[in-house]
Phi, psi and omega in degrees: 000152177295135180258120179301138171276172177296326176298314179304313183294317179298321180297311183293320179291322177295323179294321177296318179294320178298317179295321178301317178298317179296317180297313182297322177294323177294316181294332177277354181085010181272342180233112185294164182299322180295324179283326184283329185306308180294334180288317178290323179298324179295345178248012173090014182257113176256160165252115186260202187301319184237337188201172175295150175234131178254129173251122183254132180286133170234084186308128181045027170082352184284131182216141182265165178296324178296320179292320177299323180292324176293320176298322177297319179295319178298318179300316184286317191261335188241332182277058186224104180287162173294154186300322183290320178296317183292320179295320179295318179297317179297318181297318180293321179287322178298328181294336179285340176087159178279173177258119178297146180256149173302131179085003178110158181094175184218153172248132184249165171296146178251071184273085186236152179252171180082027182237144160266160182226119176281133184252167177293345178270011182063025174259179173232138180236152170233143190251354189228016183287121178300138183301327181298338180259004187295325180292325176299319180293319178302316180291323177297316177298317181299333180294341177237031173063041178233161182193181176240018184297130177060030169268001173210177180090169182272071184216182177281119186275189180306127178283130183243163177203185176294132180297339179263019178303134179088350180230347185291133180298333183267018186284134176277317176201152181290120181280347188298318177301322178290323175300318181292318177298319176297320179299314181294321179295320187275341183292119181056031175301118189297330182279339187243026180281337182226069178287168176303327180201172179302158189217125187236135183237134175232143183235134177238134179247008187246168177296321176267134179278099178257012181249009179052043188296330182291347180259019181244161176302318172227131172242137181237123177251120172290127182220168173238138179278175182304336179274002179085006181279143182275140178198194182236139163271127189251125177245141180222142169096025174269159176167162181255234179070209184295331181235088181290126182221135172270149189293157178258135175285118180251348174213123178283329179210124176233124179307139187303326184286351181258007188295325179288319177299319182289318177295327175302319179290317180302312184283327179296318178294320176297316180297329182282320190245351179297146184287134177244001182269348184211109185297336180282349179237022187264347181290156183297334180300325180291319179295314181295319180294321183285320188263335177056236185298329180299319177297314181299317180298320180293323177296315180297321178293319179295319178297317178300320179294318179298319183285313188275311184279322184264351178081024178049062189294340184254021177299130180277123179279157176299323180297320180291319177298319179296320180299312182288321181298332180298340178281348189242025175284154178302141181289157174280122179262139179297150181297134182273140176296158184299320180233105186281310190223105181302332183274004186297330179296321178290322179296322180303333182273353183284121180301326179295321178293317179297323178293321177297318176301323183290320188259325190256352185244125182246161179291166187221154175301322176272116185298346179271354184242166176221156172254121189241131180261127172272127184273122174255037178239103184217157180297134178085007180220133183297144179306127179088352179283146178218126177287168175302319179296318180294323177295321176295318179296319178299321177297318178297316180296320178297318180292318185285324190241348190220038175054029176077017184232142173224171178228131171282128185263159175301333182269015173070038173236185173240137179246136174259113191268356188228051185265128175293138180302322183286348179263004180301317179301318180292321178296316180301316180298314182293318181290322179296319179299327180272358181078022184245016184243025179297131184276063184231012182296127182085356181261182189303315184280356171275051187279158170264136176211136174279167178296335174062202187292349175293336182227321193274133180288341182272344188289144174270338185205163178281140175264323193292319176296328177293315177299318180295318181298316180291320179297317178299319182295326187244065178266344181284113182295328176299317180293317179300316180290330175292320176294322175085192185293132182199141178258114174249121184236135184233127176239144178273353177199176186291349177293345167068033177297337175269007176053042182298330180301325186265004178282143170304320167238124178244144177233126183237125176283132179228155177266130181223102182056040177078009181240159181279124174226168187219130170269143177245131178242153180229144170093013177288162182208142176263359178095006178286173182299318179295318189278336183082200184303140181297139181198155175271140178293158180257140183291137177262098174061196179287174183286160183245152173287163179302321181295333183275338188301311179301323178294321180295314180298318178298318179295319179297316181290325176296323177296318177301313183293333177283324187268341187293155175247163177245144175241097187069234179263011182244126179274153172302144173284167179303313185291327177294316180294316180302316181288331180285313185269344182087170187280344190302313180299326180288320177297316180298320180293318181297314181288331174294323178295324177298312182297321179295320179295322180293322179295320179295318180296000000 
């Protein structure tokens, strides 16, 4: 992991002290709400539907056990609303009613406090911290080299990458040193502090794109040219929201040492020409889509000027890359005893353990190690939520089994990247006891979901009761494994924080005459090996009521199981079957489920 320098620490602590002064002046009435709003947003503090929400930066997903313990403390001691605010929020959510389940029963909103929430941006959020205590939280975060700087606002946001960066067997080069250099370059960049709109960068260093780079404002692929030289394939103009667009490749090969100079040109042209008159058309994807080759030509001209006229001031030297890369060498693991667990032979025979090995344990560059995902997708808990106790347990597991390091994943889980193969039985036992060993990674209930209308002021509908309803319906692991790998993504509004556009099955909350309705999309892709080329899903008919959504998902999955083919002992995946047979049978099943639900009602 990157090790903060004394300059880094002084900077973050000074920022926390500056924020305390701003907060205290606001609470005394000396700094008005209009003046205070941009100051708190620059530090990750939003005001949401019922209470403040804090977004904490976790650069490229890497997090230490010490940092997890501080997040656990924040969950227990600070993520606690006043009784009157919480009661009012519960009453408003209860008034919306539960979601009926197929076969009887209901799924309710999970409006609970004392939780951290892992996001698709590899960040962590809290939803109930009183604003009066926000400066205390900032100082607590600074004590373990954490902050919320540039997690909101029209600036360059948290740099993301593949959660298996540095350990994946198919890796061309480790992207983390470049992510860190990009983080340092972009933090408080004076020219890019007030862009037309927010700006997100993802970096992939592997043959398979596991960082969803095509869905970002800028995607960077580490590649090697025919001469074996390392560089970047540069993508620009991806994004979801109201206008889903996958990024355009504007450079097939850029020498690695020029990536900052080139990004300076990419963002400078956007800052110059991006629309500021309409926030819905202000993202760089709109500019790239509208201007096409003209945008690319302007970037190349700007880059040439930076290199020739300005002397390429942001060229990364080999010495600087080596300095940062030294923070990302594999950790020293303590010597393992000759016989770790006498009961491991019995555990090997346990079908539940074997299933966990299949779904939650991944290969590693070091044949003696494994990358293990802890599942934060469980019944009765929103996807990606973690209690203070679970965060403390995750910290213990990271220390005991993964050299004190974990990774926040794009799919809202935690990954342990340095696990000895011989310690897998002990890790499974410890994680299972904590409820973090469900063998569902990559399966239907390993869904992505944003907080939705239960928390977010922008949401049109709730996400969490829908996620809960589907999770309740599909608790049988045999059935989940029979359905196989599938991406289910749920967003509460068109801003797409739940990445519904890229889900094999996507669910989008919409407002219809003041009521909650949901669009269902099929065939989306994030660009991974399973999903194929990145693409936005297509809408299945008109929107569905909350009560109809679980029935629709069940009908779609039943259609898949009826239509799929087998190749030897391996069945087609959902996305393979959908692309082979086309959407019509699935649309017919979805709309048939609507009619059946209406007849029952």
